C-alpha positions as semicolon CSV with decimal commas, in nm:
position;residue;x (nm);y (nm);z (nm)
1;X;-0,004;-0,004;0,008
2;X;0,131;0,332;-0,099
3;X;0,235;0,590;0,186
4;X;0,190;0,957;0,142
5;X;0,528;1,126;0,236
6;X;0,569;1,500;0,306
7;X;0,926;1,638;0,250
8;X;1,093;1,958;0,313
9;X;1,362;2,074;0,072
10;X;1,570;2,373;-0,009
11;X;1,704;2,481;-0,328
12;X;1,901;2,753;-0,516
13;X;1,685;2,828;-0,818
14;X;1,936;3,010;-1,033
15;X;1,987;2,724;-1,273
16;X;1,622;2,634;-1,310
17;X;1,319;2,758;-1,499
18;X;1,113;2,748;-1,184
19;X;0,966;2,472;-0,980
20;X;0,699;2,324;-1,226
21;X;0,814;2,069;-1,487
22;X;0,849;2,213;-1,842
23;X;0,915;2,054;-2,179
24;X;1,291;2,083;-2,274
25;X;1,376;2,319;-1,964
26;X;1,544;2,229;-1,639
27;X;1,315;2,243;-1,331
28;X;1,340;2,189;-0,970
29;X;1,034;1,959;-0,977
30;X;1,205;1,763;-1,260
31;X;1,515;1,705;-1,074
32;X;1,331;1,592;-0,758
33;X;1,105;1,361;-0,952
34;X;1,407;1,205;-1,134
35;X;1,596;1,152;-0,817
36;X;1,296;1,004;-0,636
37;X;1,232;0,773;-0,909
38;X;1,597;0,652;-0,924
39;X;1,597;0,607;-0,547
40;X;1,262;0,423;-0,525
41;X;1,320;0,225;-0,866
42;X;0,983;0,330;-0,964
43;X;0,828;0,644;-1,119
44;X;0,748;0,896;-0,861
45;X;0,543;1,216;-0,903
46;X;0,554;1,510;-0,654
47;X;0,320;1,776;-0,546
48;X;0,479;2,115;-0,443
49;X;0,348;2,384;-0,218
50;X;0,405;2,657;-0,469
51;X;0,512;2,726;-0,820
52;X;0,814;2,932;-0,778
53;X;0,927;3,109;-1,084
54;X;1,255;3,089;-1,271
55;X;1,550;3,201;-1,054
56;X;1,360;3,184;-0,724
57;X;1,507;3,007;-0,429
58;X;1,351;2,825;-0,135
59;X;1,471;2,769;0,224
60;X;1,190;2,539;0,328
61;X;0,970;2,416;0,038
62;X;0,719;2,144;0,119
63;X;0,625;1,875;-0,123
64;X;0,450;1,534;-0,092
65;X;0,452;1,216;-0,287
66;X;0,297;0,864;-0,275
67;X;0,528;0,566;-0,279
68;X;0,529;0,193;-0,211
69;X;0,893;0,204;-0,112
70;X;0,984;0,048;0,237
71;X;1,251;0,345;0,308
72;X;1,151;0,470;0,654
73;X;1,029;0,838;0,620
74;X;1,316;0,991;0,832
75;X;1,573;0,813;0,606
76;X;1,425;0,956;0,278
77;X;1,626;1,298;0,304
78;X;1,979;1,139;0,334
79;X;1,904;0,867;0,086
80;X;1,763;1,122;-0,167
81;X;2,063;1,363;-0,142
82;X;2,280;1,114;-0,297
83;X;2,070;1,150;-0,615
84;X;2,006;1,517;-0,625
85;X;2,245;1,781;-0,767
86;X;2,429;2,020;-0,510
87;X;2,185;2,297;-0,552
88;X;1,884;2,088;-0,423
89;X;1,883;1,941;-0,084
90;X;1,616;1,732;0,112
91;X;1,614;1,851;0,465
92;X;1,324;1,637;0,643
93;X;1,035;1,401;0,587
94;X;0,749;1,235;0,755
95;X;0,453;1,028;0,675
96;X;0,125;1,204;0,649
97;X;-0,239;1,136;0,612
98;X;-0,354;1,016;0,264
99;X;-0,558;1,339;0,227
100;X;-0,254;1,581;0,266
101;X;-0,188;1,798;-0,010
102;X;0,125;2,018;0,000
103;X;-0,039;2,296;-0,204
104;X;-0,410;2,320;-0,113
105;X;-0,338;2,238;0,273
106;X;-0,090;2,518;0,325
107;X;-0,242;2,795;0,545
108;X;0,038;3,056;0,537
109;X;0,339;3,108;0,342
110;X;0,647;3,345;0,429
111;X;0,855;3,489;0,162
112;X;1,189;3,691;0,213
113;X;1,324;3,929;-0,046
114;X;1,704;4,015;-0,003
115;X;1,869;4,334;-0,133
116;X;2,214;4,473;-0,101
117;X;2,306;4,839;-0,166
118;X;2,665;4,906;-0,265
119;X;2,855;5,082;-0,556
120;X;3,001;4,763;-0,670
121;X;2,864;4,405;-0,716
122;X;2,950;4,134;-0,470
123;X;3,018;3,824;-0,677
124;X;2,945;3,591;-0,386
125;X;2,580;3,738;-0,399
126;X;2,540;3,699;-0,776
127;X;2,199;3,555;-0,837
128;X;2,139;3,546;-0,473
129;X;2,013;3,898;-0,392
130;X;1,926;4,218;-0,584
131;X;2,205;4,451;-0,619
132;X;2,120;4,824;-0,604
133;X;2,404;5,043;-0,725
134;X;2,407;5,321;-0,478
135;X;2,628;5,423;-0,184
136;X;2,636;5,135;0,067
137;X;2,355;5,127;0,320
138;X;2,588;5,055;0,597
139;X;2,805;5,367;0,515
140;X;2,513;5,604;0,555
141;X;2,511;5,816;0,868
142;X;2,319;5,622;1,147
143;X;2,029;5,878;1,163
144;X;1,993;5,862;0,790
145;X;2,004;5,489;0,780
146;X;1,755;5,448;1,052
147;X;1,522;5,699;0,894
148;X;1,528;5,498;0,570
149;X;1,478;5,172;0,741
150;X;1,188;5,329;0,947
151;X;1,025;5,462;0,617
152;X;1,048;5,129;0,451
153;X;0,892;4,947;0,760
154;X;0,605;5,204;0,763
155;X;0,535;5,147;0,406
156;X;0,545;4,762;0,458
157;X;0,311;4,790;0,739
158;X;0,041;4,908;0,497
159;X;0,045;4,573;0,318
160;X;-0,097;4,405;0,627
161;X;-0,464;4,316;0,638
162;X;-0,711;4,193;0,371
163;X;-0,674;4,392;0,046
164;X;-0,742;4,348;-0,334
165;X;-0,370;4,342;-0,446
166;X;-0,439;4,392;-0,809
167;X;-0,185;4,687;-0,816
168;X;0,060;4,422;-0,711
169;X;-0,012;4,157;-0,965
170;X;0,187;4,104;-1,280
171;X;-0,019;4,103;-1,612
172;X;-0,114;3,779;-1,757
173;X;-0,205;3,596;-1,440
174;X;-0,545;3,427;-1,431
175;X;-0,702;3,394;-1,085
176;X;-1,058;3,400;-0,945
177;X;-0,976;3,654;-0,671
178;X;-0,713;3,921;-0,631
179;X;-0,781;3,951;-0,258
180;X;-0,530;3,816;-0,039
181;X;-0,464;3,860;0,356
182;X;-0,119;3,973;0,485
183;X;-0,054;3,897;0,845
184;X;0,308;4,047;0,872
185;X;0,531;4,261;0,667
186;X;0,859;4,414;0,773
187;X;1,209;4,508;0,659
188;X;1,521;4,442;0,866
189;X;1,892;4,390;0,814
190;X;2,062;4,063;0,786
191;X;2,442;3,999;0,839
192;X;2,657;3,972;0,533
193;X;2,658;3,645;0,358
194;X;2,976;3,442;0,268
195;X;3,198;3,691;0,468
196;X;3,086;3,989;0,241
197;X;3,131;4,342;0,314
198;X;2,774;4,473;0,323
199;X;2,445;4,367;0,513
200;X;2,144;4,283;0,321
201;X;1,809;4,435;0,353
202;X;1,541;4,178;0,407
203;X;1,177;4,222;0,321
204;X;0,971;3,950;0,497
205;X;0,605;3,899;0,435
206;X;0,357;3,637;0,556
207;X;0,020;3,579;0,414
208;X;-0,258;3,318;0,318
209;X;-0,163;3,347;-0,050
210;X;0,034;3,566;-0,309
211;X;-0,043;3,680;-0,660
212;X;0,196;3,624;-0,947
213;X;0,504;3,846;-0,877
214;X;0,324;4,016;-0,585
215;X;0,616;3,991;-0,349
216;X;0,862;4,103;-0,614
217;X;0,645;4,413;-0,690
218;X;0,624;4,482;-0,327
219;X;0,997;4,468;-0,288
220;X;1,023;4,698;-0,610
221;X;0,780;4,957;-0,435
222;X;0,966;4,929;-0,116
223;X;1,293;5,025;-0,300
224;X;1,128;5,342;-0,432
225;X;1,049;5,427;-0,064
226;X;1,429;5,385;0,000
227;X;1,506;5,609;-0,296
228;X;1,248;5,867;-0,182
229;X;1,058;5,831;-0,501
230;X;0,754;5,736;-0,289
231;X;0,636;5,824;0,059
232;X;0,493;5,554;0,297
233;X;0,158;5,718;0,294
234;X;0,116;5,666;-0,058
235;X;0,105;5,283;-0,036
236;X;-0,267;5,271;0,065
237;X;-0,347;5,494;-0,239
238;X;-0,159;5,249;-0,469
239;X;-0,345;4,946;-0,300
240;X;-0,678;5,123;-0,339
241;X;-0,613;5,227;-0,703
242;X;-0,602;4,857;-0,823
243;X;-0,360;5,012;-1,084
244;X;-0,026;4,811;-1,152
245;X;0,130;5,119;-1,310
246;X;0,109;5,302;-0,963
247;X;0,340;5,047;-0,795
248;X;0,716;5,000;-0,823
249;X;0,908;4,785;-1,062
250;X;0,907;4,407;-1,046
251;X;1,232;4,333;-0,846
252;X;1,443;4,057;-1,001
253;X;1,381;3,697;-0,917
254;X;1,738;3,664;-0,772
255;X;1,650;3,789;-0,432
256;X;1,338;3,597;-0,377
257;X;1,306;3,312;-0,123
258;X;1,016;3,100;-0,016
259;X;1,122;3,088;0,349
260;X;0,852;2,895;0,532
261;X;0,518;2,718;0,470
262;X;0,268;2,658;0,769
263;X;-0,006;2,399;0,770
Protein backbone atom coordinates (compact mmCIF):
# COMPACT_ATOMS: atom_id res chain seq x y z
CA UNK A 1 0.00 0.00 0.00
CA UNK A 2 1.34 3.43 -0.96
CA UNK A 3 2.28 5.86 1.77
CA UNK A 4 1.95 9.63 1.52
CA UNK A 5 5.27 11.27 2.38
CA UNK A 6 5.73 14.98 3.07
CA UNK A 7 9.23 16.30 2.54
CA UNK A 8 10.90 19.67 3.10
CA UNK A 9 13.62 20.67 0.67
CA UNK A 10 15.69 23.74 -0.05
CA UNK A 11 17.15 24.87 -3.33
CA UNK A 12 19.00 27.57 -5.20
CA UNK A 13 16.81 28.31 -8.19
CA UNK A 14 19.40 30.11 -10.33
CA UNK A 15 19.94 27.20 -12.74
CA UNK A 16 16.26 26.32 -13.11
CA UNK A 17 13.26 27.59 -15.03
CA UNK A 18 11.16 27.49 -11.89
CA UNK A 19 9.65 24.67 -9.85
CA UNK A 20 7.07 23.24 -12.24
CA UNK A 21 8.05 20.70 -14.90
CA UNK A 22 8.39 22.11 -18.40
CA UNK A 23 9.23 20.56 -21.74
CA UNK A 24 12.91 20.89 -22.65
CA UNK A 25 13.79 23.09 -19.66
CA UNK A 26 15.47 22.26 -16.34
CA UNK A 27 13.15 22.58 -13.34
CA UNK A 28 13.39 21.80 -9.65
CA UNK A 29 10.38 19.48 -9.80
CA UNK A 30 11.98 17.61 -12.68
CA UNK A 31 15.17 17.02 -10.72
CA UNK A 32 13.33 15.93 -7.58
CA UNK A 33 11.10 13.51 -9.47
CA UNK A 34 14.08 12.06 -11.34
CA UNK A 35 16.00 11.55 -8.09
CA UNK A 36 13.04 10.03 -6.25
CA UNK A 37 12.28 7.71 -9.15
CA UNK A 38 15.88 6.48 -9.17
CA UNK A 39 15.88 6.02 -5.42
CA UNK A 40 12.54 4.18 -5.32
CA UNK A 41 13.20 2.31 -8.58
CA UNK A 42 9.74 3.32 -9.73
CA UNK A 43 8.26 6.48 -11.27
CA UNK A 44 7.40 9.01 -8.56
CA UNK A 45 5.39 12.20 -9.08
CA UNK A 46 5.50 15.00 -6.52
CA UNK A 47 3.14 17.82 -5.55
CA UNK A 48 4.77 21.10 -4.51
CA UNK A 49 3.50 23.75 -2.13
CA UNK A 50 4.13 26.54 -4.65
CA UNK A 51 5.08 27.19 -8.26
CA UNK A 52 8.18 29.30 -7.75
CA UNK A 53 9.34 31.16 -10.85
CA UNK A 54 12.62 30.91 -12.73
CA UNK A 55 15.54 31.97 -10.56
CA UNK A 56 13.57 31.97 -7.30
CA UNK A 57 15.02 30.12 -4.29
CA UNK A 58 13.52 28.22 -1.37
CA UNK A 59 14.67 27.60 2.18
CA UNK A 60 11.80 25.36 3.30
CA UNK A 61 9.77 24.14 0.34
CA UNK A 62 7.22 21.42 1.17
CA UNK A 63 6.21 18.68 -1.25
CA UNK A 64 4.42 15.38 -0.96
CA UNK A 65 4.49 12.13 -2.92
CA UNK A 66 3.01 8.65 -2.78
CA UNK A 67 5.29 5.64 -2.74
CA UNK A 68 5.28 1.92 -2.03
CA UNK A 69 8.96 2.10 -1.05
CA UNK A 70 9.83 0.56 2.31
CA UNK A 71 12.39 3.27 3.12
CA UNK A 72 11.54 4.75 6.54
CA UNK A 73 10.30 8.35 6.13
CA UNK A 74 13.07 9.81 8.27
CA UNK A 75 15.67 8.09 6.04
CA UNK A 76 14.39 9.61 2.80
CA UNK A 77 16.34 12.91 2.97
CA UNK A 78 19.78 11.34 3.42
CA UNK A 79 19.05 8.70 0.80
CA UNK A 80 17.62 11.16 -1.70
CA UNK A 81 20.47 13.64 -1.37
CA UNK A 82 22.77 11.06 -2.96
CA UNK A 83 20.72 11.40 -6.16
CA UNK A 84 20.13 15.18 -6.12
CA UNK A 85 22.38 17.88 -7.60
CA UNK A 86 24.23 20.13 -5.18
CA UNK A 87 21.81 23.04 -5.53
CA UNK A 88 18.85 21.01 -4.21
CA UNK A 89 18.79 19.34 -0.79
CA UNK A 90 16.20 17.30 1.11
CA UNK A 91 16.01 18.40 4.76
CA UNK A 92 13.28 16.35 6.49
CA UNK A 93 10.44 13.95 5.75
CA UNK A 94 7.51 12.30 7.52
CA UNK A 95 4.52 10.14 6.71
CA UNK A 96 1.29 12.15 6.51
CA UNK A 97 -2.40 11.27 6.07
CA UNK A 98 -3.53 10.16 2.64
CA UNK A 99 -5.52 13.38 2.27
CA UNK A 100 -2.54 15.71 2.80
CA UNK A 101 -1.84 17.99 -0.17
CA UNK A 102 1.27 20.17 -0.04
CA UNK A 103 -0.31 23.02 -2.00
CA UNK A 104 -3.98 23.06 -1.04
CA UNK A 105 -3.44 22.42 2.67
CA UNK A 106 -0.96 25.28 3.12
CA UNK A 107 -2.43 27.94 5.42
CA UNK A 108 0.31 30.57 5.36
CA UNK A 109 3.51 31.18 3.42
CA UNK A 110 6.40 33.44 4.35
CA UNK A 111 8.66 34.93 1.71
CA UNK A 112 11.90 36.85 2.10
CA UNK A 113 13.34 39.25 -0.44
CA UNK A 114 17.04 40.12 -0.10
CA UNK A 115 18.66 43.31 -1.39
CA UNK A 116 22.13 44.71 -0.94
CA UNK A 117 23.01 48.32 -1.62
CA UNK A 118 26.59 49.05 -2.68
CA UNK A 119 28.46 50.80 -5.52
CA UNK A 120 30.09 47.56 -6.71
CA UNK A 121 28.71 44.07 -7.14
CA UNK A 122 29.52 41.33 -4.67
CA UNK A 123 30.22 38.25 -6.79
CA UNK A 124 29.39 35.93 -3.89
CA UNK A 125 25.84 37.30 -3.98
CA UNK A 126 25.44 36.91 -7.74
CA UNK A 127 21.95 35.50 -8.38
CA UNK A 128 21.34 35.38 -4.60
CA UNK A 129 20.22 38.97 -3.93
CA UNK A 130 19.18 42.14 -5.78
CA UNK A 131 22.09 44.56 -6.18
CA UNK A 132 21.20 48.26 -6.03
CA UNK A 133 24.09 50.42 -7.27
CA UNK A 134 24.01 53.22 -4.70
CA UNK A 135 26.26 54.25 -1.80
CA UNK A 136 26.41 51.34 0.62
CA UNK A 137 23.55 51.23 3.12
CA UNK A 138 25.91 50.56 6.02
CA UNK A 139 28.07 53.60 5.21
CA UNK A 140 25.19 56.05 5.60
CA UNK A 141 25.17 58.13 8.74
CA UNK A 142 23.27 56.27 11.45
CA UNK A 143 20.31 58.71 11.67
CA UNK A 144 19.83 58.63 7.89
CA UNK A 145 20.08 54.84 7.80
CA UNK A 146 17.55 54.46 10.59
CA UNK A 147 15.24 56.97 8.90
CA UNK A 148 15.27 55.05 5.63
CA UNK A 149 14.74 51.71 7.36
CA UNK A 150 11.86 53.20 9.38
CA UNK A 151 10.27 54.57 6.19
CA UNK A 152 10.43 51.17 4.51
CA UNK A 153 8.89 49.52 7.57
CA UNK A 154 6.15 52.12 7.70
CA UNK A 155 5.38 51.44 4.04
CA UNK A 156 5.46 47.65 4.54
CA UNK A 157 2.97 47.91 7.40
CA UNK A 158 0.31 49.13 4.96
CA UNK A 159 0.48 45.77 3.17
CA UNK A 160 -0.97 44.01 6.23
CA UNK A 161 -4.65 43.20 6.33
CA UNK A 162 -7.06 41.91 3.71
CA UNK A 163 -6.85 43.86 0.47
CA UNK A 164 -7.39 43.58 -3.25
CA UNK A 165 -3.77 43.46 -4.42
CA UNK A 166 -4.45 44.01 -8.14
CA UNK A 167 -1.88 46.83 -8.14
CA UNK A 168 0.73 44.28 -7.09
CA UNK A 169 -0.08 41.59 -9.64
CA UNK A 170 1.81 40.95 -12.86
CA UNK A 171 -0.19 41.05 -16.05
CA UNK A 172 -1.14 37.73 -17.55
CA UNK A 173 -2.06 35.94 -14.33
CA UNK A 174 -5.46 34.30 -14.22
CA UNK A 175 -6.98 33.95 -10.75
CA UNK A 176 -10.53 33.96 -9.44
CA UNK A 177 -9.82 36.58 -6.82
CA UNK A 178 -7.09 39.16 -6.29
CA UNK A 179 -7.92 39.53 -2.59
CA UNK A 180 -5.27 38.26 -0.20
CA UNK A 181 -4.60 38.56 3.53
CA UNK A 182 -1.16 39.64 4.71
CA UNK A 183 -0.55 39.05 8.41
CA UNK A 184 3.00 40.42 8.77
CA UNK A 185 5.32 42.57 6.67
CA UNK A 186 8.61 44.13 7.77
CA UNK A 187 12.07 45.17 6.64
CA UNK A 188 15.21 44.46 8.65
CA UNK A 189 18.94 43.97 8.21
CA UNK A 190 20.75 40.64 7.91
CA UNK A 191 24.46 40.10 8.44
CA UNK A 192 26.57 39.81 5.25
CA UNK A 193 26.54 36.42 3.55
CA UNK A 194 29.71 34.47 2.72
CA UNK A 195 31.92 36.90 4.60
CA UNK A 196 30.80 39.79 2.39
CA UNK A 197 31.30 43.45 3.16
CA UNK A 198 27.76 44.76 3.25
CA UNK A 199 24.63 43.73 5.17
CA UNK A 200 21.46 42.82 3.32
CA UNK A 201 18.07 44.45 3.55
CA UNK A 202 15.48 41.72 4.09
CA UNK A 203 11.80 42.25 3.31
CA UNK A 204 9.79 39.51 4.99
CA UNK A 205 6.08 39.02 4.31
CA UNK A 206 3.63 36.37 5.54
CA UNK A 207 0.20 35.77 4.05
CA UNK A 208 -2.47 33.25 3.17
CA UNK A 209 -1.59 33.48 -0.50
CA UNK A 210 0.22 35.60 -3.07
CA UNK A 211 -0.52 36.75 -6.60
CA UNK A 212 1.89 36.27 -9.50
CA UNK A 213 5.01 38.41 -8.82
CA UNK A 214 3.27 40.04 -5.84
CA UNK A 215 6.23 39.87 -3.46
CA UNK A 216 8.67 41.06 -6.12
CA UNK A 217 6.46 44.06 -6.92
CA UNK A 218 6.18 44.84 -3.21
CA UNK A 219 9.98 44.69 -2.97
CA UNK A 220 10.35 47.00 -5.97
CA UNK A 221 7.89 49.44 -4.43
CA UNK A 222 9.74 49.43 -1.10
CA UNK A 223 12.94 50.28 -2.96
CA UNK A 224 11.15 53.35 -4.32
CA UNK A 225 10.49 54.26 -0.69
CA UNK A 226 14.22 53.87 0.03
CA UNK A 227 15.07 56.13 -2.92
CA UNK A 228 12.48 58.73 -1.81
CA UNK A 229 10.54 58.28 -5.03
CA UNK A 230 7.47 57.38 -2.95
CA UNK A 231 6.38 58.13 0.59
CA UNK A 232 4.98 55.49 2.95
CA UNK A 233 1.61 57.25 2.98
CA UNK A 234 1.18 56.62 -0.74
CA UNK A 235 1.03 52.84 -0.30
CA UNK A 236 -2.68 52.76 0.73
CA UNK A 237 -3.50 54.90 -2.32
CA UNK A 238 -1.63 52.50 -4.58
CA UNK A 239 -3.47 49.52 -3.10
CA UNK A 240 -6.85 51.22 -3.46
CA UNK A 241 -6.13 52.26 -7.05
CA UNK A 242 -5.94 48.61 -8.23
CA UNK A 243 -3.59 50.03 -10.87
CA UNK A 244 -0.35 48.10 -11.52
CA UNK A 245 1.30 51.17 -13.03
CA UNK A 246 1.10 52.99 -9.68
CA UNK A 247 3.33 50.47 -7.88
CA UNK A 248 7.07 50.04 -8.28
CA UNK A 249 9.04 47.83 -10.62
CA UNK A 250 9.06 44.05 -10.41
CA UNK A 251 12.26 43.27 -8.51
CA UNK A 252 14.49 40.57 -10.05
CA UNK A 253 13.85 36.93 -9.14
CA UNK A 254 17.39 36.66 -7.74
CA UNK A 255 16.48 37.99 -4.30
CA UNK A 256 13.26 36.03 -3.67
CA UNK A 257 13.15 33.10 -1.24
CA UNK A 258 10.22 30.96 -0.16
CA UNK A 259 11.16 30.94 3.50
CA UNK A 260 8.47 28.97 5.33
CA UNK A 261 5.16 27.17 4.78
CA UNK A 262 2.64 26.61 7.59
CA UNK A 263 -0.08 23.95 7.70
